[in-house]
PyMOL Python script that loads the backbone (N, CA, C, O; Angstrom):
from pymol import cmd

cmd.read_pdbstr("""\
ATOM      1  N   MET A   1     132.108  99.236  87.401  1.00  0.00           N
ATOM      2  CA  MET A   1     130.972 100.052  88.429  1.00  0.00           C
ATOM      3  C   MET A   1     131.764  99.912  89.708  1.00  0.00           C
ATOM      4  O   MET A   1     132.341  98.894  90.090  1.00  0.00           O
ATOM      5  N   THR A   2     131.698 101.240  90.396  1.00  0.00           N
ATOM      6  CA  THR A   2     132.081 101.273  91.868  1.00  0.00           C
ATOM      7  C   THR A   2     131.094 100.671  92.835  1.00  0.00           C
ATOM      8  O   THR A   2     129.919 100.537  92.493  1.00  0.00           O
ATOM      9  N   ARG A   3     131.466 100.347  93.882  1.00  0.00           N
ATOM     10  CA  ARG A   3     130.967  99.958  95.115  1.00  0.00           C
ATOM     11  C   ARG A   3     129.567 100.816  95.344  1.00  0.00           C
ATOM     12  O   ARG A   3     128.459 100.378  95.653  1.00  0.00           O
ATOM     13  N   GLU A   4     129.982 102.187  95.092  1.00  0.00           N
ATOM     14  CA  GLU A   4     128.885 103.301  95.715  1.00  0.00           C
ATOM     15  C   GLU A   4     127.724 103.293  94.529  1.00  0.00           C
ATOM     16  O   GLU A   4     126.553 103.484  94.859  1.00  0.00           O
ATOM     17  N   GLU A   5     128.036 103.093  93.298  1.00  0.00           N
ATOM     18  CA  GLU A   5     127.292 103.118  92.201  1.00  0.00           C
ATOM     19  C   GLU A   5     126.503 101.809  92.279  1.00  0.00           C
ATOM     20  O   GLU A   5     125.378 101.850  91.781  1.00  0.00           O
ATOM     21  N   VAL A   6     126.877 100.735  92.784  1.00  0.00           N
ATOM     22  CA  VAL A   6     126.163  99.325  92.780  1.00  0.00           C
ATOM     23  C   VAL A   6     125.264  99.735  94.025  1.00  0.00           C
ATOM     24  O   VAL A   6     124.048  99.625  93.862  1.00  0.00           O
ATOM     25  N   LEU A   7     125.689 100.155  95.143  1.00  0.00           N
ATOM     26  CA  LEU A   7     124.871 100.391  96.288  1.00  0.00           C
ATOM     27  C   LEU A   7     123.762 101.559  95.945  1.00  0.00           C
ATOM     28  O   LEU A   7     122.625 101.481  96.410  1.00  0.00           O
ATOM     29  N   GLU A   8     124.117 102.494  95.216  1.00  0.00           N
ATOM     30  CA  GLU A   8     122.805 103.217  94.777  1.00  0.00           C
ATOM     31  C   GLU A   8     121.767 102.565  93.988  1.00  0.00           C
ATOM     32  O   GLU A   8     120.569 102.635  94.262  1.00  0.00           O
ATOM     33  N   LYS A   9     122.252 101.939  93.013  1.00  0.00           N
ATOM     34  CA  LYS A   9     121.352 101.263  92.014  1.00  0.00           C
ATOM     35  C   LYS A   9     120.665 100.187  93.016  1.00  0.00           C
ATOM     36  O   LYS A   9     119.440 100.241  92.908  1.00  0.00           O
ATOM     37  N   VAL A  10     121.085  99.270  93.916  1.00  0.00           N
ATOM     38  CA  VAL A  10     120.650  98.720  94.676  1.00  0.00           C
ATOM     39  C   VAL A  10     119.441  99.149  95.432  1.00  0.00           C
ATOM     40  O   VAL A  10     118.344  98.597  95.526  1.00  0.00           O
ATOM     41  N   THR A  11     119.969 100.462  96.047  1.00  0.00           N
ATOM     42  CA  THR A  11     118.744 101.160  96.843  1.00  0.00           C
ATOM     43  C   THR A  11     117.528 101.378  95.974  1.00  0.00           C
ATOM     44  O   THR A  11     116.342 101.281  96.290  1.00  0.00           O
ATOM     45  N   GLU A  12     118.023 101.665  94.917  1.00  0.00           N
ATOM     46  CA  GLU A  12     116.796 102.200  94.019  1.00  0.00           C
ATOM     47  C   GLU A  12     115.709 101.088  93.656  1.00  0.00           C
ATOM     48  O   GLU A  12     114.515 101.256  93.412  1.00  0.00           O
ATOM     49  N   VAL A  13     116.536  99.766  93.688  1.00  0.00           N
ATOM     50  CA  VAL A  13     115.661  98.629  93.354  1.00  0.00           C
ATOM     51  C   VAL A  13     114.943  98.299  94.600  1.00  0.00           C
ATOM     52  O   VAL A  13     113.790  97.870  94.542  1.00  0.00           O
ATOM     53  N   ILE A  14     115.412  98.431  95.465  1.00  0.00           N
ATOM     54  CA  ILE A  14     114.739  97.976  96.924  1.00  0.00           C
ATOM     55  C   ILE A  14     113.740  98.894  97.192  1.00  0.00           C
ATOM     56  O   ILE A  14     112.686  98.476  97.672  1.00  0.00           O
ATOM     57  N   GLN A  15     113.904 100.200  96.942  1.00  0.00           N
ATOM     58  CA  GLN A  15     112.857 101.044  97.120  1.00  0.00           C
ATOM     59  C   GLN A  15     111.867 101.015  96.115  1.00  0.00           C
ATOM     60  O   GLN A  15     110.706 101.314  96.395  1.00  0.00           O
ATOM     61  N   ASP A  16     112.250 100.639  94.813  1.00  0.00           N
ATOM     62  CA  ASP A  16     111.011 100.343  94.008  1.00  0.00           C
ATOM     63  C   ASP A  16     110.125  99.147  94.184  1.00  0.00           C
ATOM     64  O   ASP A  16     108.903  99.202  94.048  1.00  0.00           O
ATOM     65  N   VAL A  17     110.955  97.807  94.566  1.00  0.00           N
ATOM     66  CA  VAL A  17     110.377  96.713  94.680  1.00  0.00           C
ATOM     67  C   VAL A  17     109.392  97.082  96.008  1.00  0.00           C
ATOM     68  O   VAL A  17     108.224  96.713  95.883  1.00  0.00           O
ATOM     69  N   PHE A  18     109.613  97.509  96.785  1.00  0.00           N
ATOM     70  CA  PHE A  18     108.900  97.554  98.263  1.00  0.00           C
ATOM     71  C   PHE A  18     108.237  98.902  98.118  1.00  0.00           C
ATOM     72  O   PHE A  18     107.688  99.312  99.141  1.00  0.00           O
ATOM     73  N   ASP A  19     108.180  99.697  97.009  1.00  0.00           N
ATOM     74  CA  ASP A  19     107.341 100.881  96.932  1.00  0.00           C
ATOM     75  C   ASP A  19     107.294 101.657  98.137  1.00  0.00           C
ATOM     76  O   ASP A  19     106.280 101.957  98.769  1.00  0.00           O
ATOM     77  N   ASP A  20     108.757 102.025  98.458  1.00  0.00           N
ATOM     78  CA  ASP A  20     109.066 102.957  99.585  1.00  0.00           C
ATOM     79  C   ASP A  20     110.129 103.812  99.368  1.00  0.00           C
ATOM     80  O   ASP A  20     111.260 103.342  99.487  1.00  0.00           O
ATOM     81  N   ASP A  21     109.971 105.121  99.035  1.00  0.00           N
ATOM     82  CA  ASP A  21     111.251 105.866  98.625  1.00  0.00           C
ATOM     83  C   ASP A  21     111.952 106.210 100.239  1.00  0.00           C
ATOM     84  O   ASP A  21     113.065 106.737 100.276  1.00  0.00           O
ATOM     85  N   THR A  22     111.420 105.966 101.179  1.00  0.00           N
ATOM     86  CA  THR A  22     112.385 106.193 102.231  1.00  0.00           C
ATOM     87  C   THR A  22     113.077 105.576 103.027  1.00  0.00           C
ATOM     88  O   THR A  22     113.517 106.012 104.091  1.00  0.00           O
ATOM     89  N   ILE A  23     113.296 104.024 102.361  1.00  0.00           N
ATOM     90  CA  ILE A  23     114.087 102.973 102.740  1.00  0.00           C
ATOM     91  C   ILE A  23     115.506 103.328 102.477  1.00  0.00           C
ATOM     92  O   ILE A  23     115.914 103.529 101.334  1.00  0.00           O
ATOM     93  N   VAL A  24     116.359 103.418 103.678  1.00  0.00           N
ATOM     94  CA  VAL A  24     117.753 103.936 103.611  1.00  0.00           C
ATOM     95  C   VAL A  24     118.677 102.352 103.458  1.00  0.00           C
ATOM     96  O   VAL A  24     118.510 101.460 104.289  1.00  0.00           O
ATOM     97  N   VAL A  25     119.375 102.244 102.600  1.00  0.00           N
ATOM     98  CA  VAL A  25     120.064 100.988 102.364  1.00  0.00           C
ATOM     99  C   VAL A  25     121.612 101.364 102.595  1.00  0.00           C
ATOM    100  O   VAL A  25     122.228 102.337 102.160  1.00  0.00           O
ATOM    101  N   THR A  26     122.156 100.074 103.589  1.00  0.00           N
ATOM    102  CA  THR A  26     123.485 100.351 103.769  1.00  0.00           C
ATOM    103  C   THR A  26     124.115  98.774 103.576  1.00  0.00           C
ATOM    104  O   THR A  26     123.410  97.803 103.301  1.00  0.00           O
ATOM    105  N   ASP A  27     125.262  98.737 103.732  1.00  0.00           N
ATOM    106  CA  ASP A  27     125.993  97.353 103.510  1.00  0.00           C
ATOM    107  C   ASP A  27     125.636  96.229 104.505  1.00  0.00           C
ATOM    108  O   ASP A  27     125.861  95.028 104.358  1.00  0.00           O
ATOM    109  N   GLU A  28     124.886  96.998 105.803  1.00  0.00           N
ATOM    110  CA  GLU A  28     124.658  95.950 106.648  1.00  0.00           C
ATOM    111  C   GLU A  28     122.943  95.970 106.772  1.00  0.00           C
ATOM    112  O   GLU A  28     122.423  95.505 107.786  1.00  0.00           O
ATOM    113  N   THR A  29     122.297  96.413 105.918  1.00  0.00           N
ATOM    114  CA  THR A  29     120.891  96.292 105.572  1.00  0.00           C
ATOM    115  C   THR A  29     120.467  94.529 105.653  1.00  0.00           C
ATOM    116  O   THR A  29     121.185  93.752 105.024  1.00  0.00           O
ATOM    117  N   VAL A  30     119.591  94.130 106.243  1.00  0.00           N
ATOM    118  CA  VAL A  30     119.003  92.711 106.381  1.00  0.00           C
ATOM    119  C   VAL A  30     117.628  93.012 106.202  1.00  0.00           C
ATOM    120  O   VAL A  30     117.083  94.077 106.492  1.00  0.00           O
ATOM    121  N   ALA A  31     116.940  91.686 105.549  1.00  0.00           N
ATOM    122  CA  ALA A  31     115.470  91.673 105.410  1.00  0.00           C
ATOM    123  C   ALA A  31     114.631  92.112 106.492  1.00  0.00           C
ATOM    124  O   ALA A  31     113.570  92.706 106.302  1.00  0.00           O
ATOM    125  N   SER A  32     115.137  91.799 107.733  1.00  0.00           N
ATOM    126  CA  SER A  32     114.165  92.368 109.013  1.00  0.00           C
ATOM    127  C   SER A  32     114.256  93.783 108.963  1.00  0.00           C
ATOM    128  O   SER A  32     113.361  94.401 109.539  1.00  0.00           O
ATOM    129  N   ASP A  33     115.172  94.438 108.378  1.00  0.00           N
ATOM    130  CA  ASP A  33     115.257  95.987 108.597  1.00  0.00           C
ATOM    131  C   ASP A  33     114.281  96.759 107.544  1.00  0.00           C
ATOM    132  O   ASP A  33     114.100  97.976 107.553  1.00  0.00           O
ATOM    133  N   VAL A  34     113.663  95.807 106.602  1.00  0.00           N
ATOM    134  CA  VAL A  34     112.702  96.482 105.747  1.00  0.00           C
ATOM    135  C   VAL A  34     111.335  95.916 105.756  1.00  0.00           C
ATOM    136  O   VAL A  34     111.315  94.709 105.513  1.00  0.00           O
ATOM    137  N   LYS A  35     110.160  96.485 105.978  1.00  0.00           N
ATOM    138  CA  LYS A  35     108.871  96.141 106.153  1.00  0.00           C
ATOM    139  C   LYS A  35     108.579  95.333 104.930  1.00  0.00           C
ATOM    140  O   LYS A  35     108.837  95.738 103.796  1.00  0.00           O
ATOM    141  N   GLY A  36     108.071  94.255 105.178  1.00  0.00           N
ATOM    142  CA  GLY A  36     107.291  93.226 104.108  1.00  0.00           C
ATOM    143  C   GLY A  36     108.318  92.792 103.418  1.00  0.00           C
ATOM    144  O   GLY A  36     107.931  92.362 102.331  1.00  0.00           O
ATOM    145  N   TRP A  37     109.719  92.692 103.590  1.00  0.00           N
ATOM    146  CA  TRP A  37     110.657  91.984 102.984  1.00  0.00           C
ATOM    147  C   TRP A  37     110.652  90.374 103.686  1.00  0.00           C
ATOM    148  O   TRP A  37     111.251  90.032 104.706  1.00  0.00           O
ATOM    149  N   ASP A  38     109.847  89.583 102.864  1.00  0.00           N
ATOM    150  CA  ASP A  38     109.690  88.276 103.679  1.00  0.00           C
ATOM    151  C   ASP A  38     110.152  87.373 102.409  1.00  0.00           C
ATOM    152  O   ASP A  38     110.585  87.920 101.395  1.00  0.00           O
ATOM    153  N   SER A  39     110.049  86.108 102.507  1.00  0.00           N
ATOM    154  CA  SER A  39     110.658  84.975 101.547  1.00  0.00           C
ATOM    155  C   SER A  39     110.265  85.430 100.363  1.00  0.00           C
ATOM    156  O   SER A  39     111.228  85.721  99.653  1.00  0.00           O
ATOM    157  N   LEU A  40     109.004  85.646  99.762  1.00  0.00           N
ATOM    158  CA  LEU A  40     108.319  85.742  98.459  1.00  0.00           C
ATOM    159  C   LEU A  40     108.938  87.259  97.929  1.00  0.00           C
ATOM    160  O   LEU A  40     109.371  87.390  96.784  1.00  0.00           O
ATOM    161  N   MET A  41     108.921  88.223  98.784  1.00  0.00           N
ATOM    162  CA  MET A  41     109.632  89.447  98.201  1.00  0.00           C
ATOM    163  C   MET A  41     110.877  89.143  97.981  1.00  0.00           C
ATOM    164  O   MET A  41     111.388  89.503  96.920  1.00  0.00           O
ATOM    165  N   HIS A  42     111.629  88.413  98.943  1.00  0.00           N
ATOM    166  CA  HIS A  42     113.143  88.012  98.433  1.00  0.00           C
ATOM    167  C   HIS A  42     113.435  87.489  97.182  1.00  0.00           C
ATOM    168  O   HIS A  42     114.335  87.960  96.485  1.00  0.00           O
ATOM    169  N   ILE A  43     112.644  86.415  96.792  1.00  0.00           N
ATOM    170  CA  ILE A  43     112.586  86.218  95.471  1.00  0.00           C
ATOM    171  C   ILE A  43     112.221  87.214  94.191  1.00  0.00           C
ATOM    172  O   ILE A  43     112.683  87.110  93.055  1.00  0.00           O
ATOM    173  N   THR A  44     111.387  88.084  94.609  1.00  0.00           N
ATOM    174  CA  THR A  44     110.993  89.061  93.509  1.00  0.00           C
ATOM    175  C   THR A  44     112.251  90.012  93.484  1.00  0.00           C
ATOM    176  O   THR A  44     112.712  90.390  92.407  1.00  0.00           O
ATOM    177  N   LEU A  45     112.861  90.433  94.832  1.00  0.00           N
ATOM    178  CA  LEU A  45     113.974  91.298  94.833  1.00  0.00           C
ATOM    179  C   LEU A  45     115.311  90.782  94.082  1.00  0.00           C
ATOM    180  O   LEU A  45     116.102  91.475  93.442  1.00  0.00           O
ATOM    181  N   ILE A  46     115.361  89.420  94.316  1.00  0.00           N
ATOM    182  CA  ILE A  46     116.754  88.819  93.833  1.00  0.00           C
ATOM    183  C   ILE A  46     116.479  88.877  92.121  1.00  0.00           C
ATOM    184  O   ILE A  46     117.329  89.305  91.340  1.00  0.00           O
ATOM    185  N   GLY A  47     115.191  88.389  91.720  1.00  0.00           N
ATOM    186  CA  GLY A  47     114.989  88.463  90.136  1.00  0.00           C
ATOM    187  C   GLY A  47     115.175  89.822  89.601  1.00  0.00           C
ATOM    188  O   GLY A  47     115.739  89.979  88.517  1.00  0.00           O
ATOM    189  N   THR A  48     114.662  90.983  90.411  1.00  0.00           N
ATOM    190  CA  THR A  48     114.605  92.278  89.992  1.00  0.00           C
ATOM    191  C   THR A  48     116.350  92.707  89.706  1.00  0.00           C
ATOM    192  O   THR A  48     116.742  93.214  88.656  1.00  0.00           O
ATOM    193  N   ILE A  49     117.114  92.419  90.724  1.00  0.00           N
ATOM    194  CA  ILE A  49     118.370  92.750  90.851  1.00  0.00           C
ATOM    195  C   ILE A  49     119.173  92.064  89.655  1.00  0.00           C
ATOM    196  O   ILE A  49     119.990  92.647  88.942  1.00  0.00           O
ATOM    197  N   GLU A  50     118.820  90.797  89.565  1.00  0.00           N
ATOM    198  CA  GLU A  50     119.566  89.980  88.522  1.00  0.00           C
ATOM    199  C   GLU A  50     119.028  90.933  87.102  1.00  0.00           C
ATOM    200  O   GLU A  50     119.845  91.455  86.344  1.00  0.00           O
ATOM    201  N   ASP A  51     117.993  91.011  86.971  1.00  0.00           N
ATOM    202  CA  ASP A  51     117.472  91.720  85.442  1.00  0.00           C
ATOM    203  C   ASP A  51     118.222  93.152  85.649  1.00  0.00           C
ATOM    204  O   ASP A  51     118.986  93.364  84.707  1.00  0.00           O
ATOM    205  N   GLU A  52     118.217  94.015  86.453  1.00  0.00           N
ATOM    206  CA  GLU A  52     118.916  95.251  86.500  1.00  0.00           C
ATOM    207  C   GLU A  52     120.440  95.191  86.276  1.00  0.00           C
ATOM    208  O   GLU A  52     120.970  96.128  85.679  1.00  0.00           O
ATOM    209  N   PHE A  53     121.168  94.173  86.707  1.00  0.00           N
ATOM    210  CA  PHE A  53     122.433  94.230  86.300  1.00  0.00           C
ATOM    211  C   PHE A  53     122.964  93.117  85.627  1.00  0.00           C
ATOM    212  O   PHE A  53     124.127  92.731  85.743  1.00  0.00           O
ATOM    213  N   ASP A  54     121.787  92.420  84.668  1.00  0.00           N
ATOM    214  CA  ASP A  54     122.227  91.601  83.865  1.00  0.00           C
ATOM    215  C   ASP A  54     123.039  90.503  84.312  1.00  0.00           C
ATOM    216  O   ASP A  54     123.888  90.093  83.522  1.00  0.00           O
ATOM    217  N   ILE A  55     122.932  89.953  85.437  1.00  0.00           N
ATOM    218  CA  ILE A  55     123.722  88.960  86.123  1.00  0.00           C
ATOM    219  C   ILE A  55     122.592  87.690  86.612  1.00  0.00           C
ATOM    220  O   ILE A  55     121.370  87.827  86.563  1.00  0.00           O
ATOM    221  N   ARG A  56     123.243  86.555  87.043  1.00  0.00           N
ATOM    222  CA  ARG A  56     122.514  85.518  87.386  1.00  0.00           C
ATOM    223  C   ARG A  56     123.253  85.069  88.758  1.00  0.00           C
ATOM    224  O   ARG A  56     124.456  84.811  88.721  1.00  0.00           O
ATOM    225  N   PHE A  57     122.543  84.979  89.938  1.00  0.00           N
ATOM    226  CA  PHE A  57     123.092  84.454  91.268  1.00  0.00           C
ATOM    227  C   PHE A  57     122.949  82.809  91.166  1.00  0.00           C
ATOM    228  O   PHE A  57     121.999  82.198  90.676  1.00  0.00           O
ATOM    229  N   ALA A  58     124.105  82.274  91.739  1.00  0.00           N
ATOM    230  CA  ALA A  58     123.851  80.769  91.923  1.00  0.00           C
ATOM    231  C   ALA A  58     123.147  80.722  93.405  1.00  0.00           C
ATOM    232  O   ALA A  58     123.414  81.414  94.388  1.00  0.00           O
ATOM    233  N   LEU A  59     122.015  79.531  93.236  1.00  0.00           N
ATOM    234  CA  LEU A  59     121.328  79.286  94.390  1.00  0.00           C
ATOM    235  C   LEU A  59     122.124  79.249  95.562  1.00  0.00           C
ATOM    236  O   LEU A  59     121.688  79.927  96.493  1.00  0.00           O
ATOM    237  N   LYS A  60     123.218  78.610  95.762  1.00  0.00           N
ATOM    238  CA  LYS A  60     123.890  78.711  96.869  1.00  0.00           C
ATOM    239  C   LYS A  60     124.227  80.153  97.381  1.00  0.00           C
ATOM    240  O   LYS A  60     124.186  80.442  98.577  1.00  0.00           O
ATOM    241  N   ASP A  61     124.544  80.983  96.449  1.00  0.00           N
ATOM    242  CA  ASP A  61     124.900  82.563  96.881  1.00  0.00           C
ATOM    243  C   ASP A  61     123.616  83.083  97.523  1.00  0.00           C
ATOM    244  O   ASP A  61     123.488  83.601  98.632  1.00  0.00           O
ATOM    245  N   VAL A  62     122.739  82.848  96.639  1.00  0.00           N
ATOM    246  CA  VAL A  62     121.277  83.475  97.348  1.00  0.00           C
ATOM    247  C   VAL A  62     121.130  82.982  98.851  1.00  0.00           C
ATOM    248  O   VAL A  62     120.988  83.845  99.717  1.00  0.00           O
ATOM    249  N   VAL A  63     121.155  81.653  99.203  1.00  0.00           N
ATOM    250  CA  VAL A  63     121.033  81.009 100.228  1.00  0.00           C
ATOM    251  C   VAL A  63     121.813  81.745 101.416  1.00  0.00           C
ATOM    252  O   VAL A  63     121.371  82.134 102.497  1.00  0.00           O
ATOM    253  N   GLU A  64     123.082  81.818 100.899  1.00  0.00           N
ATOM    254  CA  GLU A  64     124.096  82.394 101.697  1.00  0.00           C
ATOM    255  C   GLU A  64     124.311  83.868 102.023  1.00  0.00           C
ATOM    256  O   GLU A  64     125.064  84.265 102.912  1.00  0.00           O
ATOM    257  N   MET A  65     123.613  84.609 101.255  1.00  0.00           N
ATOM    258  CA  MET A  65     123.393  86.163 101.369  1.00  0.00           C
ATOM    259  C   MET A  65     123.102  86.503 102.858  1.00  0.00           C
ATOM    260  O   MET A  65     122.086  86.169 103.468  1.00  0.00           O
ATOM    261  N   LYS A  66     124.005  87.122 103.283  1.00  0.00           N
ATOM    262  CA  LYS A  66     123.744  87.528 105.029  1.00  0.00           C
ATOM    263  C   LYS A  66     123.152  88.968 105.084  1.00  0.00           C
ATOM    264  O   LYS A  66     122.369  89.275 105.983  1.00  0.00           O
ATOM    265  N   ASN A  67     123.571  89.944 104.011  1.00  0.00           N
ATOM    266  CA  ASN A  67     123.168  91.262 103.713  1.00  0.00           C
ATOM    267  C   ASN A  67     123.258  92.076 102.611  1.00  0.00           C
ATOM    268  O   ASN A  67     123.759  91.510 101.639  1.00  0.00           O
ATOM    269  N   VAL A  68     122.887  93.398 102.418  1.00  0.00           N
ATOM    270  CA  VAL A  68     122.994  93.926 101.338  1.00  0.00           C
ATOM    271  C   VAL A  68     124.319  94.097 100.922  1.00  0.00           C
ATOM    272  O   VAL A  68     124.602  93.922  99.737  1.00  0.00           O
ATOM    273  N   GLY A  69     125.332  94.477 101.903  1.00  0.00           N
ATOM    274  CA  GLY A  69     126.883  94.341 101.305  1.00  0.00           C
ATOM    275  C   GLY A  69     127.413  92.949 100.679  1.00  0.00           C
ATOM    276  O   GLY A  69     128.202  92.946  99.734  1.00  0.00           O
ATOM    277  N   HIS A  70     126.977  91.901 101.208  1.00  0.00           N
ATOM    278  CA  HIS A  70     127.327  90.610 100.741  1.00  0.00           C
ATOM    279  C   HIS A  70     126.646  90.570  99.347  1.00  0.00           C
ATOM    280  O   HIS A  70     127.353  90.043  98.488  1.00  0.00           O
ATOM    281  N   MET A  71     125.463  90.996  98.940  1.00  0.00           N
ATOM    282  CA  MET A  71     124.726  91.054  97.592  1.00  0.00           C
ATOM    283  C   MET A  71     125.762  92.047  96.908  1.00  0.00           C
ATOM    284  O   MET A  71     126.245  91.657  95.844  1.00  0.00           O
ATOM    285  N   ILE A  72     126.086  93.056  97.306  1.00  0.00           N
ATOM    286  CA  ILE A  72     126.609  93.960  96.451  1.00  0.00           C
ATOM    287  C   ILE A  72     127.932  93.244  95.954  1.00  0.00           C
ATOM    288  O   ILE A  72     128.157  93.152  94.747  1.00  0.00           O
ATOM    289  N   ASP A  73     128.831  92.722  96.932  1.00  0.00           N
ATOM    290  CA  ASP A  73     129.983  91.925  96.622  1.00  0.00           C
ATOM    291  C   ASP A  73     129.943  91.031  95.652  1.00  0.00           C
ATOM    292  O   ASP A  73     130.897  90.968  94.876  1.00  0.00           O
ATOM    293  N   LEU A  74     128.759  90.111  95.500  1.00  0.00           N
ATOM    294  CA  LEU A  74     128.441  89.195  94.444  1.00  0.00           C
ATOM    295  C   LEU A  74     128.220  89.974  93.120  1.00  0.00           C
ATOM    296  O   LEU A  74     128.725  89.724  92.025  1.00  0.00           O
ATOM    297  N   ILE A  75     127.445  90.872  93.416  1.00  0.00           N
ATOM    298  CA  ILE A  75     127.116  91.658  92.046  1.00  0.00           C
ATOM    299  C   ILE A  75     128.478  92.340  91.618  1.00  0.00           C
ATOM    300  O   ILE A  75     128.697  92.295  90.407  1.00  0.00           O
ATOM    301  N   LEU A  76     129.425  92.960  92.396  1.00  0.00           N
ATOM    302  CA  LEU A  76     130.574  93.503  91.714  1.00  0.00           C
ATOM    303  C   LEU A  76     131.443  92.249  91.281  1.00  0.00           C
ATOM    304  O   LEU A  76     132.251  92.443  90.372  1.00  0.00           O
ATOM    305  N   SER A  77     131.356  90.944  91.855  1.00  0.00           N
ATOM    306  CA  SER A  77     132.140  89.952  91.341  1.00  0.00           C
ATOM    307  C   SER A  77     132.101  89.552  89.919  1.00  0.00           C
ATOM    308  O   SER A  77     132.983  88.990  89.269  1.00  0.00           O
ATOM    309  N   GLN A  78     130.600  90.047  89.448  1.00  0.00           N
ATOM    310  CA  GLN A  78     129.783  89.441  88.163  1.00  0.00           C
ATOM    311  C   GLN A  78     130.025  90.532  87.055  1.00  0.00           C
ATOM    312  O   GLN A  78     130.067  90.237  85.861  1.00  0.00           O
ATOM    313  N   VAL A  79     130.183  91.822  87.535  1.00  0.00           N
ATOM    314  CA  VAL A  79     130.078  93.071  86.634  1.00  0.00           C
ATOM    315  C   VAL A  79     131.237  93.520  86.460  1.00  0.00           C
ATOM    316  O   VAL A  79     131.296  94.292  85.502  1.00  0.00           O
ATOM    317  N   ASN A  80     132.229  93.347  87.019  1.00  0.00           N
ATOM    318  CA  ASN A  80     133.817  93.895  86.912  1.00  0.00           C
ATOM    319  C   ASN A  80     134.700  92.887  86.140  1.00  0.00           C
ATOM    320  O   ASN A  80     135.895  93.122  85.963  1.00  0.00           O
TER     321      ASN A  80
END
""", "prot")
cmd.dss("prot")
cmd.show_as("cartoon", "prot")
cmd.util.cbc("prot")
cmd.orient("prot")
């Protein structure tokens, strides 16, 4: 998978989890950029991303995740 394909899929997941098709996602997107992205929704999002890509994040990686770009890097490290 390319980075662009992962970003597209992550964008779809985020739009679905937050039920908002207008959310624009970039590598720099952080939780505070998305209305309703709190700690509970973060857990939901991480679980959905893991299911979508058939991967598992280490707890340390989830805690250290700074933005969507970092998430994409972690996804790519497991799917490629």
